[in-house]
TORTORSE-581274 format. One record per residue: residue in one letter; x, y, z of N, C-alpha, C in turn. Coordinates in steps of 0.1 Angstrom, whole numbers, plus 5000, padded with zeros to 4 digits. Atoms other than C-alpha are relative to their C-alpha. Layout:
N
[r "A", [X, Y, Z], [X, Y, Z], [X, Y, Z]]
...
END
This chain:
224
[r "M", [5004, 4984, 4994], [8569, 8230, 5421], [5019, 5001, 5003]]
[r "S", [4989, 4994, 4999], [8603, 8250, 5428], [5002, 5003, 5010]]
[r "A", [4994, 5000, 4984], [8624, 8251, 5460], [5002, 5017, 5003]]
[r "S", [4999, 4982, 4993], [8617, 8285, 5480], [5013, 5006, 4999]]
[r "P", [4990, 4992, 5001], [8640, 8310, 5478], [5006, 5009, 5010]]
[r "T", [4987, 4995, 4983], [8669, 8325, 5502], [4987, 5009, 5008]]
[r "L", [5007, 4987, 4998], [8648, 8345, 5524], [5005, 5010, 5001]]
[r "Q", [4994, 4984, 4994], [8670, 8371, 5537], [5019, 5000, 4999]]
[r "R", [4987, 5006, 4997], [8709, 8373, 5527], [5004, 5020, 5009]]
[r "T", [4996, 4987, 4996], [8728, 8401, 5548], [5013, 4997, 4999]]
[r "V", [4985, 5002, 5002], [8765, 8407, 5539], [5007, 5009, 5012]]
[r "V", [4991, 4998, 4985], [8791, 8411, 5567], [5011, 5006, 4996]]
[r "P", [4984, 4998, 5003], [8815, 8435, 5555], [5013, 4994, 5007]]
[r "A", [4988, 5000, 4993], [8847, 8431, 5560], [5005, 5008, 5012]]
[r "R", [4997, 4990, 4989], [8860, 8441, 5594], [4985, 4999, 5010]]
[r "E", [5015, 4994, 4992], [8820, 8443, 5605], [4994, 4991, 5004]]
[r "G", [5007, 5016, 4993], [8795, 8424, 5621], [4983, 5006, 4996]]
[r "R", [5016, 4999, 5006], [8757, 8416, 5616], [4994, 4990, 5006]]
[r "A", [5009, 5006, 4992], [8729, 8406, 5640], [4991, 4994, 4991]]
[r "V", [5007, 5011, 5012], [8704, 8381, 5621], [4989, 4994, 5011]]
[r "P", [5014, 5012, 4996], [8668, 8370, 5641], [5001, 4987, 4992]]
[r "V", [5005, 5013, 5010], [8662, 8336, 5632], [4996, 4992, 5010]]
[r "A", [5011, 5006, 4994], [8631, 8316, 5641], [5002, 4982, 5004]]
[r "S", [4999, 5014, 5004], [8631, 8282, 5653], [4999, 4990, 4987]]
[r "G", [5007, 5004, 5013], [8632, 8260, 5628], [5004, 5004, 4983]]
[r "Q", [4997, 4992, 5013], [8647, 8280, 5601], [5020, 4993, 5002]]
[r "R", [4981, 5008, 5003], [8681, 8272, 5586], [5005, 5014, 5002]]
[r "V", [4994, 4990, 5005], [8707, 8300, 5588], [5019, 4995, 4993]]
[r "R", [4987, 5001, 5008], [8741, 8297, 5563], [5008, 5012, 5004]]
[r "V", [4987, 4992, 4999], [8773, 8315, 5571], [5012, 4995, 4986]]
[r "V", [4991, 5005, 5015], [8790, 8317, 5533], [5017, 5012, 5002]]
[r "D", [4986, 4988, 5006], [8826, 8330, 5525], [5000, 5008, 4988]]
[r "L", [5000, 4996, 5014], [8823, 8354, 5498], [5010, 4997, 4990]]
[r "E", [4985, 4992, 5006], [8860, 8360, 5488], [5003, 4988, 5002]]
[r "G", [4990, 5014, 4995], [8876, 8328, 5507], [5013, 5006, 5007]]
[r "G", [4991, 5001, 4993], [8901, 8323, 5534], [4994, 5013, 5010]]
[r "Q", [5002, 4988, 4994], [8882, 8347, 5557], [4989, 4987, 5012]]
[r "V", [5010, 5005, 4984], [8869, 8336, 5596], [4992, 5009, 5004]]
[r "G", [5016, 4991, 4995], [8836, 8344, 5609], [4999, 4996, 5011]]
[r "D", [5005, 5006, 4993], [8833, 8344, 5641], [4983, 5001, 5005]]
[r "V", [5015, 5001, 4998], [8795, 8333, 5654], [4995, 4998, 5013]]
[r "F", [5010, 5001, 4995], [8778, 8340, 5680], [4987, 4999, 5005]]
[r "V", [5015, 5000, 4999], [8741, 8331, 5692], [4995, 5003, 5015]]
[r "F", [5005, 4994, 4990], [8720, 8342, 5718], [4984, 4993, 4996]]
[r "A", [5010, 5006, 5001], [8686, 8332, 5728], [4991, 5012, 4996]]
[r "R", [5000, 4987, 5004], [8663, 8354, 5715], [4986, 5007, 5009]]
[r "D", [5008, 4993, 4988], [8637, 8361, 5747], [5011, 5003, 5014]]
[r "D", [4993, 5002, 4984], [8664, 8361, 5772], [5018, 5002, 4993]]
[r "L", [4982, 5002, 5010], [8705, 8373, 5756], [5008, 4997, 5008]]
[r "S", [4991, 5005, 4992], [8715, 8361, 5790], [5004, 4985, 4997]]
[r "E", [5000, 5013, 5003], [8715, 8325, 5775], [5004, 5000, 4986]]
[r "H", [4990, 4996, 5012], [8737, 8320, 5749], [5008, 4989, 4994]]
[r "H", [4992, 5014, 5009], [8757, 8290, 5728], [5012, 5001, 5013]]
[r "S", [4990, 5000, 4994], [8785, 8281, 5749], [5010, 4988, 4998]]
[r "A", [4989, 5007, 5002], [8819, 8265, 5737], [5002, 4987, 5008]]
[r "S", [4999, 5011, 4992], [8826, 8246, 5768], [4985, 4990, 5006]]
[r "H", [5014, 5011, 5006], [8789, 8228, 5771], [4999, 4998, 4993]]
[r "T", [5003, 5010, 5015], [8788, 8220, 5735], [5013, 4989, 5001]]
[r "R", [4990, 5008, 5001], [8822, 8206, 5739], [4999, 4984, 5014]]
[r "A", [5005, 5012, 4988], [8808, 8181, 5773], [4989, 4995, 4997]]
[r "Q", [5014, 5011, 5008], [8782, 8172, 5752], [5002, 4989, 4989]]
[r "T", [4995, 5011, 5009], [8795, 8160, 5721], [5009, 4992, 5002]]
[r "N", [4987, 5008, 4997], [8830, 8149, 5734], [5008, 5002, 4992]]
[r "R", [4998, 4994, 5009], [8841, 8170, 5707], [5007, 5010, 4997]]
[r "L", [4994, 4983, 5002], [8865, 8202, 5699], [4987, 5007, 4992]]
[r "F", [5010, 4994, 5010], [8836, 8208, 5673], [4993, 4988, 4995]]
[r "P", [5014, 5010, 5007], [8804, 8193, 5664], [5001, 4994, 4985]]
[r "K", [5002, 5000, 5009], [8800, 8173, 5635], [4986, 4997, 4992]]
[r "V", [5014, 5000, 5006], [8772, 8173, 5608], [4992, 4992, 5007]]
[r "G", [5008, 5014, 4997], [8745, 8160, 5628], [4998, 5004, 5014]]
[r "E", [5000, 4995, 4989], [8755, 8172, 5663], [4994, 5016, 5001]]
[r "Q", [5012, 4991, 4993], [8737, 8197, 5683], [5015, 5014, 5005]]
[r "F", [4989, 4994, 4996], [8762, 8228, 5698], [4983, 5006, 5010]]
[r "F", [5005, 5000, 4987], [8747, 8241, 5734], [5000, 5010, 5005]]
[r "T", [4998, 4988, 4990], [8740, 8270, 5758], [5005, 5000, 5008]]
[r "N", [4997, 4997, 4985], [8755, 8282, 5789], [4986, 4990, 5006]]
[r "R", [5010, 5004, 4992], [8718, 8265, 5801], [5001, 4985, 4998]]
[r "R", [5001, 5014, 5006], [8728, 8233, 5782], [4985, 4996, 4994]]
[r "R", [5014, 5002, 5010], [8698, 8237, 5758], [5001, 4999, 4986]]
[r "P", [4991, 4994, 5013], [8708, 8233, 5723], [4991, 5010, 4993]]
[r "V", [5004, 4984, 5007], [8703, 8262, 5700], [5004, 4996, 4987]]
[r "L", [5001, 4996, 5011], [8718, 8253, 5668], [5005, 4980, 4997]]
[r "T", [4998, 5011, 5007], [8723, 8219, 5647], [5006, 5001, 4986]]
[r "L", [4990, 5004, 5011], [8751, 8215, 5621], [4994, 4993, 4991]]
[r "V", [5011, 5008, 5017], [8729, 8204, 5588], [5011, 4999, 4991]]
[r "E", [4991, 5005, 5009], [8758, 8212, 5565], [5009, 5007, 5001]]
[r "D", [4988, 4995, 5000], [8794, 8217, 5556], [5004, 5001, 4987]]
[r "T", [4992, 5010, 5013], [8805, 8222, 5522], [5012, 5002, 5002]]
[r "Y", [4981, 4996, 4996], [8845, 8238, 5534], [4999, 4985, 5002]]
[r "G", [4993, 5013, 5005], [8849, 8200, 5545], [5009, 5004, 5011]]
[r "G", [4988, 4998, 4989], [8877, 8214, 5572], [4995, 4999, 5009]]
[r "R", [4998, 4994, 4984], [8886, 8224, 5606], [4991, 5011, 5001]]
[r "H", [5005, 4988, 4993], [8866, 8249, 5624], [5006, 5002, 5012]]
[r "D", [4992, 4998, 4985], [8879, 8263, 5660], [4985, 4999, 5009]]
[r "M", [5007, 4994, 4992], [8856, 8264, 5689], [5013, 5003, 5013]]
[r "L", [4990, 4997, 4988], [8888, 8271, 5712], [5006, 5014, 5001]]
[r "I", [4993, 4985, 4992], [8900, 8308, 5712], [4987, 5010, 5000]]
[r "A", [5008, 4991, 4998], [8884, 8338, 5720], [4995, 5008, 4990]]
[r "A", [5005, 4991, 5010], [8868, 8365, 5703], [5010, 5012, 5000]]
[r "C", [4989, 4986, 4997], [8895, 8396, 5694], [4993, 5008, 5000]]
[r "D", [5008, 4987, 4994], [8889, 8423, 5714], [5012, 5009, 4999]]
[r "P", [4993, 4986, 4999], [8907, 8456, 5720], [5017, 4995, 5008]]
[r "E", [4986, 5001, 4989], [8934, 8441, 5747], [5005, 4993, 4990]]
[r "R", [4988, 5012, 5007], [8945, 8411, 5722], [5005, 5010, 4988]]
[r "Y", [4996, 4994, 5009], [8949, 8436, 5698], [5013, 5012, 5010]]
[r "A", [4991, 4995, 4991], [8972, 8459, 5724], [5009, 4993, 5001]]
[r "S", [4987, 5012, 4995], [8991, 8422, 5734], [5010, 5001, 4989]]
[r "L", [4994, 4998, 5013], [9001, 8425, 5696], [5005, 5012, 4993]]
[r "G", [4989, 4990, 5001], [9018, 8459, 5696], [4991, 5012, 4993]]
[r "V", [5009, 4994, 5004], [8986, 8476, 5683], [5000, 5011, 5009]]
[r "T", [5005, 4983, 4991], [8982, 8517, 5695], [4992, 5005, 4994]]
[r "G", [5013, 5006, 5008], [8950, 8528, 5688], [4991, 4994, 5001]]
[r "W", [5012, 5011, 4996], [8917, 8515, 5681], [5004, 4993, 4987]]
[r "H", [4997, 5011, 5012], [8917, 8486, 5659], [4986, 4990, 5001]]
[r "A", [5013, 5005, 5001], [8880, 8468, 5648], [5002, 4991, 5005]]
[r "S", [4998, 5013, 4989], [8877, 8436, 5671], [4986, 4992, 4995]]
[r "C", [5009, 5010, 5003], [8853, 8410, 5669], [4990, 5004, 5013]]
[r "A", [5008, 4994, 4990], [8841, 8416, 5706], [4995, 5013, 5002]]
[r "D", [5006, 4987, 5000], [8833, 8452, 5697], [4989, 5005, 4990]]
[r "N", [5003, 5002, 5017], [8816, 8441, 5661], [4988, 4988, 5011]]
[r "L", [5012, 5003, 4992], [8794, 8420, 5685], [4992, 5010, 5008]]
[r "R", [5010, 4989, 4991], [8780, 8448, 5712], [4994, 5012, 4989]]
[r "L", [5009, 4988, 5014], [8775, 8472, 5680], [4989, 4992, 4996]]
[r "A", [5011, 5008, 5006], [8756, 8444, 5662], [4985, 4999, 5007]]
[r "L", [5016, 5001, 4993], [8733, 8437, 5693], [4996, 5011, 5005]]
[r "L", [5008, 4991, 4992], [8724, 8473, 5705], [4987, 5003, 4992]]
[r "P", [5014, 5000, 5001], [8690, 8470, 5686], [4995, 4989, 5011]]
[r "F", [5004, 5008, 4987], [8687, 8438, 5716], [5004, 5003, 5011]]
[r "T", [4996, 5001, 4990], [8705, 8450, 5739], [5011, 5015, 5000]]
[r "A", [4988, 4990, 4998], [8726, 8480, 5750], [5015, 4997, 5017]]
[r "D", [4994, 5010, 4983], [8741, 8459, 5784], [5003, 4987, 5000]]
[r "L", [4995, 5013, 5002], [8759, 8430, 5768], [5014, 4996, 5012]]
[r "R", [4992, 4999, 4990], [8778, 8418, 5799], [5014, 4990, 5000]]
[r "V", [4989, 5013, 5004], [8796, 8385, 5782], [5003, 4999, 4986]]
[r "V", [4999, 5004, 5014], [8812, 8380, 5752], [5002, 4988, 5002]]
[r "P", [4996, 5014, 5010], [8810, 8344, 5743], [5008, 4995, 4994]]
[r "Q", [4990, 5004, 5010], [8836, 8321, 5734], [4990, 4997, 4984]]
[r "P", [5007, 4999, 5009], [8824, 8324, 5699], [5004, 4984, 4992]]
[r "I", [4997, 5012, 5009], [8822, 8294, 5669], [5006, 5008, 4986]]
[r "N", [4992, 4996, 5006], [8848, 8302, 5647], [4998, 4992, 4989]]
[r "V", [5005, 5005, 5014], [8841, 8292, 5612], [5010, 4999, 4990]]
[r "F", [4989, 4995, 5009], [8868, 8289, 5589], [5013, 4997, 5004]]
[r "M", [4989, 4993, 4992], [8889, 8290, 5614], [5013, 4989, 5002]]
[r "R", [4993, 5010, 4998], [8923, 8266, 5615], [5010, 5001, 5013]]
[r "I", [4997, 5000, 4988], [8935, 8260, 5653], [5002, 4983, 5002]]
[r "P", [4997, 5012, 4995], [8949, 8228, 5651], [5011, 4995, 5009]]
[r "V", [4998, 5006, 4985], [8958, 8206, 5681], [5014, 4991, 4999]]
[r "D", [4993, 5013, 5005], [8991, 8186, 5679], [4997, 4989, 5013]]
[r "E", [4996, 5009, 4991], [9006, 8154, 5700], [5005, 5007, 5011]]
[r "H", [4997, 4998, 4989], [9020, 8175, 5722], [4990, 5018, 5007]]
[r "D", [5014, 4994, 4993], [8985, 8195, 5730], [5005, 5014, 4996]]
[r "D", [4998, 4988, 5007], [9001, 8226, 5713], [4989, 5004, 4991]]
[r "L", [5009, 4993, 5011], [8982, 8251, 5690], [5010, 5007, 4987]]
[r "S", [4998, 4995, 5012], [8988, 8261, 5657], [4994, 5013, 4998]]
[r "W", [5007, 4989, 5008], [8974, 8293, 5639], [5005, 4999, 4989]]
[r "L", [5002, 5003, 5017], [8971, 8287, 5601], [4988, 5008, 4994]]
[r "P", [5012, 4994, 5010], [8953, 8304, 5572], [4990, 4995, 5000]]
[r "A", [5007, 5004, 5003], [8920, 8299, 5565], [5001, 4996, 4984]]
[r "V", [5000, 5007, 5014], [8917, 8274, 5531], [4986, 5005, 4993]]
[r "S", [5013, 5002, 5005], [8879, 8282, 5525], [5001, 5003, 4993]]
[r "G", [4999, 4995, 5014], [8872, 8285, 5488], [4986, 5012, 5003]]
[r "A", [5007, 4992, 5002], [8855, 8314, 5477], [4983, 4996, 4999]]
[r "G", [5014, 5011, 5001], [8816, 8301, 5480], [4995, 4993, 5014]]
[r "E", [5000, 5013, 4986], [8820, 8275, 5511], [4991, 5007, 5010]]
[r "S", [5013, 5003, 4989], [8793, 8275, 5538], [4997, 4992, 5009]]
[r "I", [5005, 5008, 4992], [8784, 8263, 5567], [4985, 4997, 5006]]
[r "T", [5012, 4997, 4994], [8748, 8257, 5580], [4997, 4994, 5005]]
[r "F", [5007, 4998, 4987], [8726, 8256, 5609], [4988, 4997, 5001]]
[r "L", [5017, 5000, 4998], [8696, 8244, 5619], [4996, 5006, 5013]]
[r "A", [5008, 4994, 4983], [8676, 8268, 5647], [4992, 4989, 5007]]
[r "E", [5008, 5002, 4990], [8665, 8250, 5678], [4990, 5009, 5009]]
[r "M", [5007, 4998, 4991], [8651, 8277, 5695], [5001, 5015, 4993]]
[r "D", [5003, 4986, 5006], [8642, 8314, 5685], [5013, 5007, 5004]]
[r "C", [4988, 4991, 4999], [8676, 8334, 5683], [5006, 5007, 4999]]
[r "V", [4996, 4987, 5002], [8695, 8359, 5678], [5017, 4997, 4992]]
[r "V", [4986, 5004, 5005], [8729, 8347, 5655], [5006, 5015, 4994]]
[r "V", [4989, 4988, 5004], [8758, 8373, 5654], [5009, 4995, 4988]]
[r "V", [4991, 5006, 5007], [8784, 8370, 5628], [5009, 5013, 4999]]
[r "S", [4990, 4992, 5005], [8815, 8387, 5625], [5010, 4997, 4988]]
[r "A", [4984, 5005, 5009], [8841, 8389, 5595], [5009, 5008, 5008]]
[r "C", [4991, 4995, 4990], [8873, 8390, 5617], [5005, 5007, 4996]]
[r "P", [4990, 4982, 5001], [8893, 8424, 5615], [5016, 4996, 4999]]
[r "Q", [4981, 5004, 5000], [8928, 8401, 5621], [5005, 5000, 4991]]
[r "D", [4989, 5000, 5012], [8952, 8412, 5601], [5012, 5000, 5004]]
[r "I", [4983, 4994, 4996], [8984, 8411, 5623], [5003, 4979, 5002]]
[r "A", [5001, 5015, 5002], [8975, 8369, 5632], [5001, 5000, 4986]]
[r "V", [5002, 5003, 5019], [8975, 8352, 5596], [4991, 4991, 4999]]
[r "I", [5003, 5010, 5006], [8946, 8333, 5599], [4989, 5007, 4992]]
[r "N", [5011, 4995, 5012], [8927, 8355, 5574], [5009, 5006, 4989]]
[r "S", [4986, 4994, 5007], [8964, 8362, 5555], [4999, 5012, 4999]]
[r "G", [4991, 4985, 4996], [8966, 8395, 5568], [4986, 5011, 4991]]
[r "V", [5014, 4992, 5005], [8936, 8407, 5546], [4988, 4995, 5002]]
[r "P", [5019, 5003, 4997], [8902, 8405, 5557], [4990, 5007, 4992]]
[r "T", [5008, 5000, 5008], [8871, 8398, 5537], [4992, 4998, 5001]]
[r "S", [5013, 4998, 4991], [8833, 8399, 5538], [4995, 4987, 4999]]
[r "L", [5005, 5014, 5001], [8812, 8369, 5545], [4985, 5009, 5001]]
[r "A", [5011, 4996, 5001], [8775, 8365, 5541], [4990, 4992, 5008]]
[r "V", [5007, 5009, 4989], [8744, 8350, 5565], [4987, 4998, 4992]]
[r "D", [5011, 5002, 5004], [8717, 8336, 5545], [4987, 4993, 5010]]
[r "I", [5008, 5005, 4994], [8687, 8328, 5563], [4987, 4989, 4985]]
[r "L", [5011, 5012, 5013], [8668, 8296, 5540], [4989, 4999, 5003]]
[r "G", [5015, 5003, 5000], [8632, 8291, 5532], [5001, 4986, 5003]]
[r "A", [5000, 5019, 4994], [8621, 8252, 5544], [5003, 4997, 4987]]
[r "G", [5001, 5006, 5014], [8619, 8242, 5506], [5020, 5000, 4992]]
[r "D", [4991, 4999, 5008], [8656, 8252, 5499], [5007, 4990, 5003]]
[r "P", [4992, 5009, 5003], [8682, 8227, 5486], [5013, 4998, 5008]]
[r "L", [4992, 5002, 4991], [8709, 8220, 5509], [5012, 5001, 4982]]
[r "S", [4992, 5004, 5011], [8742, 8223, 5485], [5007, 4987, 4996]]
[r "P", [4995, 5011, 5004], [8750, 8190, 5463], [5011, 4997, 5006]]
[r "G", [4985, 5011, 4996], [8779, 8163, 5474], [5007, 5004, 5013]]
[r "T", [4994, 4999, 4987], [8780, 8176, 5506], [4994, 4995, 5010]]
[r "A", [5008, 5007, 4988], [8773, 8159, 5541], [4988, 5008, 5003]]
[r "T", [5011, 4995, 4997], [8741, 8164, 5551], [4994, 4997, 5012]]
[r "L", [5007, 5011, 4988], [8717, 8156, 5580], [4987, 4993, 5000]]
[r "D", [5010, 4999, 5003], [8689, 8138, 5571], [4984, 5000, 5019]]
[r "R", [5010, 4996, 4986], [8661, 8148, 5600], [4991, 4988, 5004]]
[r "R", [5011, 5016, 4991], [8639, 8117, 5598], [5007, 4994, 5003]]
[r "S", [4993, 5010, 4999], [8665, 8094, 5603], [5011, 5005, 5011]]
[r "G", [4986, 4995, 4993], [8692, 8116, 5620], [5010, 4992, 4995]]
[r "K", [4988, 4998, 5004], [8717, 8105, 5599], [5004, 5007, 4987]]
[r "Q", [4993, 4990, 5013], [8741, 8118, 5575], [4996, 4997, 4988]]
[r "A", [4999, 5003, 5010], [8735, 8115, 5541], [5005, 5010, 4988]]
[r "R", [4992, 4994, 5011], [8750, 8125, 5505], [4989, 5006, 4993]]
[r "S", [5010, 4992, 5005], [8731, 8152, 5487], [5004, 5000, 4986]]
END
């Protein structure tokens, strides 16, 4: 019997954002379609958008800058919202940097309007709420912001390849918003933002071969 197909693919065009409802127990995969593109991922509880993924609460729970495969992401109410179950990229992701916003681009010398992850979030959530009061700190997938021995940060171009992905298991009914980061001044997207995709996977869909995954029965990492 063949595995069930991907239930839904949502393409996130360069510089734009999309919101995708995800049911508890479903897997959601963020795919870098062309390579070298940062994605800002925001997660909200489906029944109460005032509860959302919190980078600071997650770090306190995992004692890491970013969860590894098998570990969870937590909300501002300290409830698990996602589990990281696969990462074909294998590099570092970021959970230190705030979403870009109009004020960020103004500080970089931009005059006039510039697309931003904060505005993408607000636009994507309009079917769910027109009153988003807080822009949470995102899960910045494929974003390289290493911390050196002096606690200094470096901004480096994303090196994810075309088709590489990161996959999460939803621990509650939630809304996942992904912004294909519009940043074209700092080097994180090498100056040319490109598109991402968000896949909702069926229960029988296999994960990618040869990557670290989570065995849900044992809670241990395995190679597929």
